[in-house]
C-alpha positions in Angstrom: 0.0 0.0 0.0 0.9 3.7 0.0 0.3 6.9 1.9 -0.2 8.7 -1.4 -3.8 9.7 -1.9 -5.8 11.8 -4.3 -9.5 12.2 -4.7 -9.3 12.2 -8.5 -6.7 10.9 -10.9 -6.9 12.2 -14.5 -5.4 9.8 -17.0 -3.9 11.6 -20.0 -4.0 15.2 -21.0 -7.1 15.4 -23.3 -9.5 18.3 -22.9 -12.4 16.4 -21.4 -10.7 14.8 -18.4 -8.5 17.8 -17.8 -11.5 20.2 -17.7 -13.4 17.9 -15.4 -10.4 17.6 -13.1 -10.1 21.4 -13.0 -13.8 21.8 -12.1 -13.3 19.3 -9.2 -10.0 20.8 -8.1 -11.8 24.2 -7.9 -14.2 22.6 -5.4 -11.6 21.2 -3.1 -10.9 17.8 -4.6 -7.2 16.8 -4.7 -6.4 16.0 -8.3 -3.4 14.2 -9.9 -2.8 14.5 -13.7 -0.9 11.4 -15.0 0.2 12.7 -18.4 0.9 9.2 -19.8 3.9 10.7 -21.5 1.6 12.2 -24.1 3.4 14.4 -26.5 2.3 18.0 -27.2 0.5 18.6 -30.4 3.2 21.1 -31.5 6.7 19.8 -32.3 9.8 20.9 -34.1 11.3 19.1 -37.1 14.5 20.4 -38.8 13.7 24.0 -38.0 10.0 23.8 -38.9 7.2 24.0 -36.4 4.7 21.2 -37.1 1.6 20.0 -35.4 0.2 16.5 -34.8 -3.4 17.4 -35.4 -5.3 20.5 -36.3 -7.4 22.4 -33.8 -10.0 25.1 -34.1 -12.8 26.1 -31.7 -16.2 26.0 -33.5 -19.0 27.8 -31.7 -16.4 29.5 -29.5 -19.1 31.5 -27.8 -20.9 28.3 -26.8 -22.5 28.4 -23.3 -20.4 25.5 -22.0 -17.1 27.2 -22.7 -18.3 30.4 -21.1 -19.7 28.5 -18.1 -16.5 26.5 -17.4 -14.3 29.6 -17.9 -16.4 31.6 -15.5 -16.6 28.8 -13.0 -12.8 28.5 -12.9 -12.2 32.3 -12.9 -10.3 32.3 -16.2 -12.7 34.0 -18.6 -10.1 36.7 -19.5 -7.5 34.1 -20.1 -9.8 32.1 -22.5 -10.7 35.3 -24.4 -7.0 36.2 -24.8 -6.2 32.9 -26.6 -9.2 33.0 -28.9 -8.5 34.7 -32.1 -10.4 35.6 -35.3 -8.8 35.3 -38.6 -9.9 36.8 -41.9 -11.2 34.9 -43.7 -12.2 32.5 -40.9 -11.9 29.6 -43.3 -12.5 28.8 -47.0 -13.9 25.9 -49.0 -12.0 25.2 -52.2 -13.5 23.1 -55.1 -12.5 22.8 -58.7 -15.3 25.3 -59.6 -15.0 27.8 -56.8 -13.1 29.2 -53.8 -15.6 30.4 -51.1 -14.3 32.5 -48.2 -16.2 32.6 -44.9 -15.9 35.8 -42.9 -16.9 36.7 -39.4 -19.5 39.0 -41.1 -22.2 36.8 -42.7 -23.0 39.6 -45.2 -19.5 39.3 -46.6 -19.8 35.5 -46.8 -23.1 35.8 -48.7 -21.6 38.2 -51.1 -18.8 35.8 -51.8 -21.3 33.0 -52.4 -23.1 35.1 -54.9 -19.9 35.9 -56.7 -18.6 32.3 -56.8 -21.9 30.3 -57.2 -24.1 32.8 -59.0 -27.7 31.7 -59.1 -26.8 28.6 -57.0 -26.5 31.0 -54.0 -30.0 32.2 -54.1 -30.9 30.1 -51.0 -27.9 31.3 -49.0 -29.8 34.0 -47.1 -32.6 31.6 -46.0 -30.1 28.9 -45.1 -28.1 31.3 -43.0 -31.2 32.5 -41.2 -32.2 28.9 -40.5 -28.8 28.0 -39.2 -28.7 31.1 -37.0 -32.1 30.2 -35.5 -31.0 26.6 -34.9 -27.7 27.8 -33.3 -29.7 29.9 -30.9 -32.0 27.0 -30.0 -28.9 24.8 -29.4 -27.4 27.4 -27.1 -30.6 27.4 -25.0 -30.5 23.6 -24.9 -26.8 23.1 -24.0 -26.9 26.1 -21.7 -28.8 24.0 -19.2 -27.4 21.5 -16.7 -27.8 18.4 -18.8 -25.6 15.4 -18.4 -25.2 13.8 -21.8 -25.9 11.0 -22.3 -28.3 10.7 -19.3 -28.5 7.6 -17.2 -29.7 8.4 -13.7 -33.4 9.2 -13.1 -32.9 13.0 -12.6 -30.5 13.2 -15.6 -33.1 11.4 -17.9 -35.9 13.7 -16.6 -33.9 16.9 -17.4 -33.2 15.6 -20.9 -36.8 14.6 -21.4 -37.9 18.1 -20.5 -35.4 19.6 -23.0 -36.6 17.2 -25.8 -40.1 18.5 -25.4 -39.1 22.1 -25.4 -36.6 22.2 -28.3 -37.1 21.0 -31.9 -34.4 18.5 -32.4 -36.6 15.4 -32.0 -39.3 16.6 -34.3 -37.9 15.1 -37.4 -38.1 18.5 -39.1 -35.7 18.7 -42.0 -33.0 21.4 -41.9 -34.6 23.6 -44.6 -33.4 24.9 -46.9 -30.0 23.4 -46.5 -31.2 19.9 -47.3 -34.4 20.8 -49.2 -34.8 19.7 -52.8 -34.7 23.3 -54.0 -31.3 24.0 -52.5 -28.5 23.9 -55.1 -26.1 21.0 -54.7 -23.1 23.3 -54.7 -24.4 25.4 -51.9 -25.4 22.3 -49.9 -22.0 20.8 -50.3 -20.4 24.1 -49.1 -22.6 24.2 -46.0 -22.1 20.6 -45.1 -18.3 20.5 -45.5 -17.6 21.2 -41.8 -20.1 18.6 -40.7 -18.4 16.0 -42.9 -15.2 16.7 -41.0 -16.4 17.1 -37.4 -18.8 14.1 -37.5 -16.1 11.9 -39.0 -18.2 11.4 -42.1 -21.1 9.9 -40.2 -24.0 9.4 -42.7 -26.7 9.4 -39.9 -25.5 12.3 -37.9 -28.4 13.9 -36.0 -30.0 17.3 -36.9 -28.4 18.8 -33.8 -24.9 17.6 -34.7 -25.1 18.7 -38.3 -26.7 22.1 -37.4 -24.1 22.8 -34.7 -21.2 22.1 -37.0 -22.5 24.2 -39.9 -23.6 27.1 -37.6 -20.6 26.8 -35.3 -18.2 27.1 -38.3 -20.1 29.8 -40.1 -20.8 32.1 -37.1 -18.3 31.2 -34.3 -15.1 29.5 -35.5 -12.0 30.8 -33.7 -8.4 29.8 -33.8 -6.7 29.2 -30.4 -3.3 30.6 -29.7 -1.2 27.6 -29.0 -3.8 25.2 -30.4 -5.1 22.4 -28.3 -1.9 22.6 -26.2 -2.8 26.2 -25.2 -6.3 25.2 -24.0 -5.1 22.1 -22.2 -2.4 24.2 -20.4 -5.1 26.5 -19.0 -6.9 23.6 -17.3 -3.8 21.9 -16.1 -2.4 25.1 -14.6 -5.8 25.6 -12.8 -5.5 22.1 -11.3 -2.0 22.9 -10.0 -3.1 26.3 -8.7 -5.8 24.6 -6.6 -3.2 22.3 -4.9 -3.2 19.4 -7.4 -0.3 17.7 -9.1 0.6 17.4 -12.8 3.2 14.7 -13.7 3.5 14.7 -17.5 5.7 11.6 -17.7 3.8 9.4 -15.2 2.1 6.5 -16.8 -0.9 4.7 -15.3 -0.6 1.0 -16.4 -3.2 -0.4 -14.1 -6.4 0.5 -12.2 -7.0 -1.2 -8.9 -10.6 -2.0 -8.2 -12.5 -4.2 -5.7 -16.1 -4.9 -5.1 -17.0 -2.9 -8.2 -15.3 0.3 -7.0 -12.1 2.1 -7.9 -9.4 1.8 -5.2 -6.5 3.5 -6.9 -4.1 3.4 -9.9 -0.8 1.6 -10.5 2.0 3.6 -12.1 4.8 2.3 -14.3 7.9 1.6 -12.3 6.2 1.5 -9.0 5.0 -1.5 -7.0 2.6 0.3 -4.7 -0.7 2.0 -5.8 -1.8 5.6 -5.6 -5.1 5.6 -3.7 -8.0 7.5 -5.2 -11.8 7.5 -5.5 -12.3 8.7 -9.1 -10.4 8.0 -12.3 -11.2 10.3 -15.3 -10.1 9.3 -18.7 -10.8 9.7 -22.4 -9.8 6.1 -23.2 -12.4 3.9 -24.7 -13.7 0.8 -22.8 -11.6 -1.5 -25.0 -8.5 0.6 -24.2 -9.4 0.4 -20.5 -9.9 -3.3 -20.5 -6.1 -4.3 -20.2 -5.8 -1.8 -17.3 -8.5 -3.3 -15.1 -7.9 -6.8 -13.7 -10.4 -9.3 -15.1 -11.4 -10.3 -11.6 -12.5 -6.7 -11.0 -14.7 -6.5 -14.0 -18.4 -6.0 -13.4 -21.1 -7.3 -15.8 -21.7 -3.8 -17.1 -18.0 -3.1 -17.7 -17.7 -6.4 -19.6 -20.7 -5.5 -21.7 -19.4 -2.1 -22.4 -16.0 -3.5 -23.5 -17.7 -6.0 -25.8 -20.2 -3.6 -27.4 -18.3 -0.3 -27.5 -18.2 1.1 -31.0 -14.8 1.3 -32.7 -13.5 4.8 -33.6 -12.5 5.9 -37.0 -9.0 7.3 -37.5 -7.7 10.7 -38.4 -4.5 11.2 -40.3 -2.3 14.2 -40.9 0.9 15.0 -42.7 3.0 18.1 -42.3 4.6 19.9 -45.3 7.6 22.2 -44.8 7.7 24.4 -47.9 9.1 27.6 -49.4 6.7 30.4 -48.5 6.7 31.7 -52.0 4.9 28.5 -53.1 1.9 29.1 -50.9 -1.0 30.5 -53.0 -1.7 34.1 -52.3 -5.4 33.5 -51.7 -5.0 30.4 -49.5 -6.6 31.1 -46.1 -5.1 30.0 -42.8 -7.7 27.2 -42.8 -9.0 25.7 -46.0 -11.3 22.7 -46.8 -10.2 21.1 -50.1 -13.0 19.2 -51.8 -11.9 17.6 -55.0 -14.4 14.7 -55.0 -13.9 11.0 -54.3 -10.3 9.8 -53.8 -8.3 7.3 -51.8 -9.5 8.2 -48.3 -8.9 11.9 -49.1 -12.3 13.1 -50.3 -12.2 16.2 -48.1 -8.9 17.6 -46.9 -8.4 20.1 -44.1 -5.4 22.3 -44.9 -4.1 24.5 -42.1 -1.2 26.9 -42.1 1.1 26.6 -39.1 2.7 29.9 -38.0 6.5 29.9 -38.2 9.0 32.2 -36.4 11.3 32.2 -39.5 9.7 34.1 -42.4 11.8 32.1 -44.8 9.8 29.0 -43.9 6.1 28.0 -44.3 4.3 24.9 -43.1 1.0 23.2 -43.9 -0.8 20.6 -41.9 -3.0 18.4 -44.2 -5.5 16.0 -42.6 -8.4 13.8 -43.4 -10.7 11.2 -41.9 -9.8 7.6 -42.7 -12.8 5.3 -43.4 -13.0 2.0 -41.5 -11.2 -0.8 -43.4 -8.7 1.6 -44.9 -6.2 1.7 -42.0 -3.6 -0.2 -44.1 -3.5 2.7 -46.5 -1.8 4.7 -43.7 0.9 2.2 -42.9 1.7 1.5 -46.6 2.0 5.2 -47.4 -0.8 5.1 -50.0 -2.9 7.6 -48.2 0.0 10.0 -47.8 0.7 9.8 -51.6 -3.0 10.4 -52.4 -3.1 13.5 -50.2 0.0 14.8 -51.8 -1.6 14.4 -55.2 -4.5 16.5 -54.1 -2.1 19.1 -52.7 -0.3 19.4 -56.0 -3.6 20.7 -57.4 -3.9 23.3 -54.7 -0.2 24.3 -54.6 1.3 24.6 -58.1 4.9 23.4 -58.4 4.6 21.8 -54.9 7.4 19.3 -55.7 9.8 22.0 -56.5 9.2 23.9 -53.2 8.7 21.0 -50.8 11.6 20.8 -48.3 10.5 18.6 -45.4 7.7 16.0 -45.2 6.6 14.2 -42.0 3.6 12.6 -40.4 3.6 11.5 -36.7 0.8 9.0 -37.5 2.3 6.4 -39.9 5.7 5.4 -38.6 7.7 6.8 -41.5 10.6 9.1 -40.5 10.8 12.7 -41.5 11.9 13.1 -45.1 14.4 15.8 -46.1 13.9 16.7 -49.7 16.7 19.2 -49.9 19.6 17.2 -48.4 20.4 20.3 -46.3 18.2 19.8 -43.2 19.8 20.8 -39.9 18.7 20.6 -36.3 16.7 18.0 -34.5 14.1 15.7 -36.1 11.4 13.6 -34.3 12.5 10.0 -33.8 11.0 7.2 -35.9 8.7 5.2 -33.6 8.6 1.4 -33.6 5.5 -0.1 -35.2 4.0 -1.0 -31.9 4.4 2.6 -30.7 2.7 4.4 -33.6 -0.1 6.4 -32.0 -3.6 6.6 -33.4 -5.7 9.7 -33.7 -9.2 8.5 -32.8 -12.4 10.1 -34.0 -15.8 9.2 -32.7 -18.9 9.1 -35.0 -22.0 10.4 -33.4 -25.0 8.0 -33.3 -28.4 9.0 -34.5 -30.0 7.3 -31.5 -29.4 8.4 -28.0 -29.6 11.9 -26.4 -30.0 14.3 -29.4 -27.8 12.0 -31.5 -24.5 13.1 -29.9 -24.1 10.6 -27.1 -22.1 7.5 -27.8 -20.9 5.9 -24.6 -22.0 6.6 -21.0 -19.8 8.3 -18.4 -20.3 5.4 -16.0 -18.4 2.3 -16.9 -20.0 -0.1 -14.3 -17.0 0.3 -12.0 -17.8 2.9 -9.5 -15.4 5.9 -9.8 -14.1 4.9 -13.3 -15.6 7.6 -15.5 -15.3 8.4 -19.2 -15.0 12.0 -20.2 -14.3 13.2 -23.7 -15.1 12.6 -27.4 -16.1 9.0 -26.8 -19.0 10.3 -24.6 -20.3 13.3 -26.6 -19.2 13.4 -30.3 -20.1 15.4 -33.3 -19.7 18.7 -31.4 -15.9 19.0 -31.6 -14.2 20.6 -28.6 -17.7 21.7 -27.3 -18.6 18.1 -27.0 -15.5 17.3 -25.0 -16.3 20.2 -22.6 -19.9 19.0 -22.3 -18.6 15.6 -21.3 -16.3 17.2 -18.8 -19.2 19.1 -17.1 -21.2 15.9 -16.9 -18.3 13.8 -15.6 -17.5 16.4 -12.9 -21.1 16.4 -11.7 -21.2 12.6 -11.5 -17.8 12.4 -9.8 -18.9 14.9 -7.1 -21.8 12.7 -6.1 -19.5 9.6 -5.6 -18.4 11.1 -2.2 -21.6 12.1 -0.4 -19.6 14.3 1.9 -18.5 16.4 -1.1 -21.8 16.5 -2.9 -22.8 19.9 -1.6 -19.6 21.4 -3.2 -20.9 20.3 -6.6 -24.3 21.8 -6.2 -22.8 25.1 -7.3 -22.4 23.6 -10.8 -26.1 23.9 -11.2 -26.0 27.4 -12.7 -27.5 28.6 -15.9 -25.6 30.7 -18.4 -26.9 34.0 -19.6 -27.6 33.7 -23.3 
């Protein structure tokens, strides 16, 4: 045994568990963050600054972000790292390049210029999406735990379902109406195709939120996902918690269906705790929990949990003169069907050296196409698409690297200097998981429950609320923190302060 004790152990450094840990630390819970040795999203390669996965904040004025920021007393800090770019993003097709601005009127003008008569429904579509966005704000501004399980959680969601229109079966007109031009519909749905991981049956709420969240509230975040995670981790430490980035939890001790503590790599004893928060899926948790500690519910969750789809990204270090003048900091490249690269997300990565430019190119990998990553076929297909977007790409490409396929960085000039990321062994290649929202369940965004069947072992992150990007991770964090606070009856009154509405 050990004398080390924490109320809560956060496994990993993803947004959902970190935000939930920060909310609990703010209420007097002692929190440990075991970083699992997770690398930061930003990294250096031969003098270039690359990123592992892109990050933007759709619906940046969403009630859940404002609520958590206000609760933790860091609203000014959050506002400082949220930035608006012009254009906010653009959609590029063989026929048109459509820029989206923070001012919807400028966006509509661009649609009319690029699509001509096909943009006649844009004003009505924008009005419909604006109305739906307001309804979603009202819905998610409440104290809902998604997906609901306990009696009071189900009652709150049932009341919301009656009050708001997302269970009515109403079509999202005119975005999907027969009168809407295909080119306008494709433009509006492009963000939803990315954020819902290509889910064909995504709910009205998920599709409406992604379209409206990108059109009216997309913001870049200074420092990317790393910057937002650092805010939550610093808040945990400021409230007396501990953050140990290199510590790895390789086992969860449980008895009689309840968490007892965690086992760390290189230590024989356990760290005692009441709650473990994680963004791992049940199948990833299974090896960490001794089989004799499994409950029936945990076993069923492991067996029936949906598998994620994968994301893939490759970084290009290029001569800045090769970057097209009209290319926005974030572009969605839609060139039609291709080898797992139907829709590419192209994001410019800021560099300190003006003689360098870097692009992060990413896409969603359909199930069954995972071998295309390891073989390099997907990377080649993405480069073919980029040659259309960036003329003379091959003549200006200097460094090529993806942290997701096991290939080492490629120096195309023979003059690279400085450090490069190591080549991982095949068993160490990380995966970038994306969760598809399910049409059934709470508003079509709930996938797996917070509760795993082992008391104190809680899921929090995109595997709980999907289809809503970072907003979904924060919604999962709020729900997990409320549930965790009730595990210890002596602390429950501290969590009652989380029942607070957000002014809309």
